[in-house]
N, C-alpha and C positions, 0 to 999 in steps of 0.2 A: 478664922476659917473661910470666911466669906469672899476671901485672895482666892483661896484654895478652891473656893467651886466653881468660881471664876475662871481659875486656870482652868480645869477638868472642864469646865463647858467648854472652853474652847476648842481645848486640843479633840473632845471627842467631834466637835462641830466639824473642825478642818479635820477629822479623818473621815467623817460622811461625805463631803465636798469631795477629795481626793478619790476615794472610793466612785462614786456616782461619773467623773471624770475618766476613771479607769474603765470602768463600764461602756461609756459610750464612744472611748477612741476604738477605733478599727484601724488594724494591719493592712498597711496596703501591700498585696501580693505580687503587682504588677506595675511597680513605680518604673522599674526600669524599663518598661517597653517604651517604642515609639506613642507619640502623642499619638490619636485616632482624631482627636478634635482638636485643632489648631488654632481656634480662634481665643482671643485675651477676655476667655472668661471668669469670673470669681471663682469659681466651683469646678474650674476644667481637670484637677487631679483627681477631683471624686467622679466626676463622669467620665475619664477614661478607664480609670478603676473598675466603673459600673459597666462597661462595654466588653473589656477582657474576660469579666467574671463572667457576664452575659452568654459570650462566646464557649467559655470552657464550659460553662454547664450544658449546654446543647448539644457539644461535642461528645460530653461524656454520656450524655444520657440519650440523645436520639441517631446517634451516630452507631448503629445496634453492628453493622457488619465491617465498624474499621475503614470506611471509605475515605475520611477524611469531612475536613468543615464544611465544603460545600455538598455533602449532602447532608448534614446535619443540619443547615440553612435550609435544604429545602425540603425537609420533613417538617421543621419549624414553620414555614409559609403553609403548606397543606395541612397543618394544624390549627393555624390559625384563621385559614379561607373559611374552613370546614367545622368552625368550633368546636375543636375539641381540643385545644389548646389549656392544658391542666398544669399552671406555672409548680403545683407544689410536688407535683411529679418529675420536675426537671430541677430546681433551684436547690444549689448549695446554702449553707448556713454563711455563709460569707455575703453571697448575693442577698439574702434575706437582710443581713445587718446592713448594708448598702444601699438596700431600699427604702427601710426605716429611716436612715442619714437623710436619703431624698426627697424623703415625703416631707422632711420641714423645708425642703426649699419651694416655699409658695408660689412663687413666680415662672415656678417651670410646668406648672400644671393648670388644667384646666377642666372644669364637670361640666358635663351636657346628660339631660337626664338622670343625673346619680351616679353616670360613668365616669372617672377620672382617664384621661389620658394626655399627652405631650400636648402645652401650651402651644399654636401653632403661632401667634404671633408673640412668642418667647423669644429671647436672644438665642437661647442654645438651637430651634427652631430657624431662627433668620442666621444663623452660621452655618447650620448642614446646608440650606439649599441655597445658601452665596460657595459653599465649597464642594460640593458636589464633583467630582472629575468630568465626568460624561455630559456634555451640555445638552445633547437631545434628552437625558434621566434628568438633567437640572431644569430644563425647560417645562418636561414631563410637572413635576413636584409644583415649580411656581403656579403654572396653568390651573392645576387642581386645588392649591390653595386660595388663587384667586378669584375659584368660583364655588369655595365651600366643599368641594368635591373631593378630598382627599379620606378614600375610608381602605378597609384594606382588598376591596377587590377591585379598586381602580387604580392603586400601587402594589401591591404585593402581585398580581397578574403581570404586569411587565419584567418584573423582578425575577419571577419563577421562569417566565421565557428568557431571560438572560441574566441568567445568576452569578456572572463572573463579576459583578460589582461588589456584592456582600464578600467577594475577597481580595477585592485589591482598593476597596473605599472607605475609608474610616468614616465620613461624613453617612453613607448609607447604612453600615452598621449601627453609628450610634442613632439614628434612625429607629431601626429594627427595635435596639432594646428600648430605646425609652417610649416609643410609640406602643410597641404592644408587649412585654414584658416587665417591665419594672412596675407599672400603672397596679398590672392585677397584682403582682407580688407585695407591695409595699402592707397590704392590709390583712396578710399572709400570718399566722404564730409561728413559732419553731416546732411546736408539736405536730404540726400540719404536715410538716417537708417530710418526702417518702423518697425521693432520690436518695441511692444508692453508690457510691463509689465505683468506678471499675477497675481490676488494677492497672490497666494504662493509663491511670489519670494522676499517676503517683506525683510527677511533675507535670504542673499545671500549666506553665508560663512558655513550655517546651512543646505540651499538646498542643494548644491554642495558637502557637507559631510557627510550626513545623509545615514543610512545603506541604500544599494538599495537591493530591490528583487533580487536575482539571477536565481529565475527561469526564462526563454527562453517564451518568448510569440511570437503568431503566429505574422512574418513578416509584416507591412503594405503591400499592395499591389502595385506596383511602379504607377499604375492609381489612386491611391486614394493622393500619395505624390504629384502626378502632379497635381491635381485639387484642391489639399489643400494649393498650394502655388502660383496659378497662374503665372505659367511657360507656357512660349511660347514651 
Protein backbone atom coordinates (compact mmCIF):
# COMPACT_ATOMS: atom_id res chain seq x y z
CA UNK A 1 0.00 0.00 0.00
CA UNK A 2 2.81 2.39 0.91
CA UNK A 3 4.64 1.47 -2.30
CA UNK A 4 1.55 2.23 -4.40
CA UNK A 5 1.08 5.55 -2.62
CA UNK A 6 4.73 6.46 -3.18
CA UNK A 7 4.50 5.63 -6.91
CA UNK A 8 1.32 7.68 -7.26
CA UNK A 9 2.97 10.64 -5.54
CA UNK A 10 6.01 10.43 -7.82
CA UNK A 11 3.80 10.26 -10.93
CA UNK A 12 1.81 13.31 -9.85
CA UNK A 13 4.99 15.22 -9.04
CA UNK A 14 6.49 14.36 -12.44
CA UNK A 15 3.32 15.42 -14.28
CA UNK A 16 3.22 18.66 -12.33
CA UNK A 17 6.88 19.37 -13.16
CA UNK A 18 6.33 18.69 -16.85
CA UNK A 19 3.27 20.95 -16.89
CA UNK A 20 5.25 23.82 -15.37
CA UNK A 21 8.04 23.33 -17.88
CA UNK A 22 5.60 23.37 -20.79
CA UNK A 23 3.92 26.53 -19.50
CA UNK A 24 7.29 28.26 -19.35
CA UNK A 25 8.39 27.14 -22.81
CA UNK A 26 8.21 29.75 -25.58
CA UNK A 27 7.88 28.81 -29.23
CA UNK A 28 10.22 31.01 -31.25
CA UNK A 29 8.54 32.49 -34.33
CA UNK A 30 11.62 34.12 -35.81
CA UNK A 31 14.29 31.49 -35.26
CA UNK A 32 15.00 31.25 -39.00
CA UNK A 33 15.54 34.99 -39.41
CA UNK A 34 19.07 36.50 -39.59
CA UNK A 35 20.64 37.38 -36.24
CA UNK A 36 20.28 41.04 -35.32
CA UNK A 37 22.52 40.61 -32.27
CA UNK A 38 25.75 39.09 -33.50
CA UNK A 39 27.77 38.93 -30.27
CA UNK A 40 28.39 35.66 -28.48
CA UNK A 41 25.92 36.17 -25.63
CA UNK A 42 24.34 33.47 -23.49
CA UNK A 43 20.74 34.45 -24.32
CA UNK A 44 21.35 35.74 -27.84
CA UNK A 45 18.56 33.59 -29.33
CA UNK A 46 16.05 35.03 -26.85
CA UNK A 47 17.29 38.56 -27.49
CA UNK A 48 16.97 38.18 -31.27
CA UNK A 49 13.47 36.75 -30.93
CA UNK A 50 12.49 39.68 -28.73
CA UNK A 51 13.68 42.28 -31.23
CA UNK A 52 11.81 40.67 -34.12
CA UNK A 53 8.67 40.40 -32.02
CA UNK A 54 8.96 44.07 -31.04
CA UNK A 55 9.27 45.08 -34.68
CA UNK A 56 6.24 43.05 -35.65
CA UNK A 57 4.24 44.66 -32.83
CA UNK A 58 4.98 48.23 -33.89
CA UNK A 59 4.49 47.41 -37.57
CA UNK A 60 1.10 45.88 -36.82
CA UNK A 61 -0.16 48.55 -34.45
CA UNK A 62 1.57 51.80 -35.41
CA UNK A 63 1.74 51.64 -39.21
CA UNK A 64 -1.94 52.48 -39.65
CA UNK A 65 -1.53 53.64 -43.25
CA UNK A 66 0.59 50.62 -44.32
CA UNK A 67 3.64 52.70 -45.22
CA UNK A 68 6.08 50.19 -43.75
CA UNK A 69 8.43 49.65 -40.84
CA UNK A 70 10.06 53.07 -41.15
CA UNK A 71 6.78 54.81 -40.43
CA UNK A 72 6.13 52.49 -37.49
CA UNK A 73 9.52 53.35 -35.98
CA UNK A 74 8.98 57.08 -36.49
CA UNK A 75 5.66 56.93 -34.67
CA UNK A 76 7.17 54.82 -31.88
CA UNK A 77 9.86 57.48 -31.41
CA UNK A 78 7.29 60.28 -31.24
CA UNK A 79 5.17 58.43 -28.70
CA UNK A 80 8.24 57.74 -26.58
CA UNK A 81 9.63 61.27 -26.79
CA UNK A 82 6.34 62.87 -25.76
CA UNK A 83 5.46 60.35 -23.05
CA UNK A 84 2.44 58.89 -24.82
CA UNK A 85 3.73 55.34 -25.29
CA UNK A 86 1.46 52.67 -23.83
CA UNK A 87 3.00 49.29 -24.50
CA UNK A 88 -0.23 47.46 -23.63
CA UNK A 89 -1.79 49.06 -26.73
CA UNK A 90 0.99 47.67 -28.93
CA UNK A 91 2.26 44.40 -27.48
CA UNK A 92 1.31 40.92 -28.66
CA UNK A 93 0.94 37.98 -26.32
CA UNK A 94 4.14 36.57 -27.80
CA UNK A 95 6.10 39.69 -26.84
CA UNK A 96 4.60 39.60 -23.35
CA UNK A 97 5.80 36.02 -22.87
CA UNK A 98 9.25 37.07 -24.03
CA UNK A 99 9.19 40.03 -21.64
CA UNK A 100 8.44 37.75 -18.70
CA UNK A 101 11.38 35.56 -19.69
CA UNK A 102 13.66 38.56 -20.13
CA UNK A 103 12.69 39.84 -16.69
CA UNK A 104 14.48 36.82 -15.18
CA UNK A 105 17.75 37.95 -16.79
CA UNK A 106 18.79 40.15 -13.86
CA UNK A 107 22.08 41.38 -15.32
CA UNK A 108 20.19 42.78 -18.31
CA UNK A 109 18.42 45.51 -16.33
CA UNK A 110 19.09 48.39 -13.98
CA UNK A 111 16.71 50.34 -11.79
CA UNK A 112 16.91 54.07 -11.21
CA UNK A 113 14.36 55.78 -8.95
CA UNK A 114 12.13 52.75 -9.27
CA UNK A 115 12.20 52.75 -13.09
CA UNK A 116 13.68 49.76 -14.93
CA UNK A 117 15.79 50.20 -18.04
CA UNK A 118 18.50 48.44 -19.99
CA UNK A 119 21.69 48.03 -17.99
CA UNK A 120 24.07 50.43 -19.71
CA UNK A 121 27.06 48.62 -18.23
CA UNK A 122 25.81 45.15 -19.16
CA UNK A 123 26.98 42.73 -21.82
CA UNK A 124 24.14 43.44 -24.24
CA UNK A 125 24.70 47.19 -24.15
CA UNK A 126 28.42 46.63 -24.65
CA UNK A 127 27.57 44.50 -27.68
CA UNK A 128 25.21 47.14 -29.07
CA UNK A 129 27.61 50.05 -28.75
CA UNK A 130 30.49 48.10 -30.28
CA UNK A 131 28.54 46.83 -33.28
CA UNK A 132 26.62 49.95 -34.38
CA UNK A 133 27.40 50.19 -38.08
CA UNK A 134 27.49 53.95 -38.49
CA UNK A 135 30.68 55.30 -36.87
CA UNK A 136 29.21 58.73 -36.13
CA UNK A 137 26.23 57.17 -34.38
CA UNK A 138 28.54 54.81 -32.51
CA UNK A 139 30.56 57.81 -31.32
CA UNK A 140 27.32 59.48 -30.17
CA UNK A 141 26.29 56.40 -28.20
CA UNK A 142 29.66 56.13 -26.47
CA UNK A 143 29.85 59.85 -25.70
CA UNK A 144 26.39 59.84 -24.12
CA UNK A 145 27.19 56.74 -22.11
CA UNK A 146 30.48 58.13 -20.85
CA UNK A 147 28.76 61.25 -19.55
CA UNK A 148 25.69 59.40 -18.27
CA UNK A 149 23.58 61.46 -20.67
CA UNK A 150 21.83 58.70 -22.59
CA UNK A 151 18.12 59.55 -22.42
CA UNK A 152 15.22 59.58 -24.90
CA UNK A 153 15.79 63.17 -26.01
CA UNK A 154 19.53 62.86 -26.60
CA UNK A 155 19.45 59.61 -28.58
CA UNK A 156 15.97 59.43 -30.10
CA UNK A 157 16.21 62.90 -31.64
CA UNK A 158 19.20 62.04 -33.86
CA UNK A 159 17.57 58.72 -34.75
CA UNK A 160 14.36 60.53 -35.65
CA UNK A 161 16.35 62.89 -37.87
CA UNK A 162 18.20 60.04 -39.58
CA UNK A 163 15.85 57.03 -39.28
CA UNK A 164 17.57 54.86 -41.89
CA UNK A 165 19.57 53.28 -39.03
CA UNK A 166 16.31 51.81 -37.71
CA UNK A 167 15.94 49.79 -40.89
CA UNK A 168 19.51 48.70 -41.53
CA UNK A 169 21.23 48.23 -38.17
CA UNK A 170 20.37 45.32 -35.89
CA UNK A 171 22.21 46.93 -32.98
CA UNK A 172 20.07 50.08 -33.15
CA UNK A 173 16.91 47.98 -33.43
CA UNK A 174 18.00 46.05 -30.36
CA UNK A 175 18.61 49.22 -28.39
CA UNK A 176 15.12 50.48 -29.20
CA UNK A 177 13.52 47.22 -28.11
CA UNK A 178 15.44 46.76 -24.88
CA UNK A 179 15.68 50.38 -23.77
CA UNK A 180 12.12 51.57 -24.41
CA UNK A 181 9.83 48.59 -24.97
CA UNK A 182 10.53 45.52 -22.86
CA UNK A 183 11.27 47.30 -19.54
CA UNK A 184 7.75 48.76 -19.66
CA UNK A 185 6.16 45.53 -20.89
CA UNK A 186 7.50 43.04 -18.36
CA UNK A 187 5.23 44.24 -15.55
CA UNK A 188 2.08 44.11 -17.72
CA UNK A 189 -0.33 41.17 -17.40
CA UNK A 190 -2.07 39.43 -20.29
CA UNK A 191 -5.51 40.79 -19.44
CA UNK A 192 -4.18 44.35 -19.85
CA UNK A 193 -3.21 43.87 -23.50
CA UNK A 194 -5.50 45.75 -25.88
CA UNK A 195 -3.64 45.35 -29.20
CA UNK A 196 -5.64 43.77 -32.01
CA UNK A 197 -4.17 41.92 -34.98
CA UNK A 198 -4.68 43.50 -38.37
CA UNK A 199 -5.53 41.22 -41.33
CA UNK A 200 -2.17 42.09 -42.90
CA UNK A 201 -0.29 40.64 -39.91
CA UNK A 202 -1.13 36.99 -40.64
CA UNK A 203 2.47 36.25 -41.56
CA UNK A 204 4.51 38.11 -38.97
CA UNK A 205 7.99 37.30 -40.23
CA UNK A 206 7.09 38.33 -43.78
CA UNK A 207 5.74 41.66 -42.56
CA UNK A 208 8.77 42.44 -40.43
CA UNK A 209 11.26 41.52 -43.12
CA UNK A 210 9.54 42.81 -46.23
CA UNK A 211 11.48 45.55 -47.97
CA UNK A 212 10.09 48.84 -46.64
CA UNK A 213 9.62 52.01 -48.62
CA UNK A 214 12.59 54.24 -47.89
CA UNK A 215 10.95 57.51 -48.83
CA UNK A 216 10.21 59.64 -45.76
CA UNK A 217 6.55 60.48 -45.39
CA UNK A 218 5.20 63.51 -43.53
CA UNK A 219 5.33 62.83 -39.79
CA UNK A 220 1.98 62.48 -38.03
CA UNK A 221 1.00 65.41 -35.86
CA UNK A 222 1.29 64.83 -32.14
CA UNK A 223 -2.42 65.65 -31.76
CA UNK A 224 -3.29 62.82 -34.13
CA UNK A 225 -1.13 60.39 -32.17
CA UNK A 226 -2.75 61.46 -28.92
CA UNK A 227 -6.29 61.07 -30.20
CA UNK A 228 -5.64 57.86 -32.02
CA UNK A 229 -4.49 56.04 -28.89
CA UNK A 230 -6.88 57.48 -26.30
CA UNK A 231 -4.12 58.81 -24.06
CA UNK A 232 -4.82 61.00 -21.09
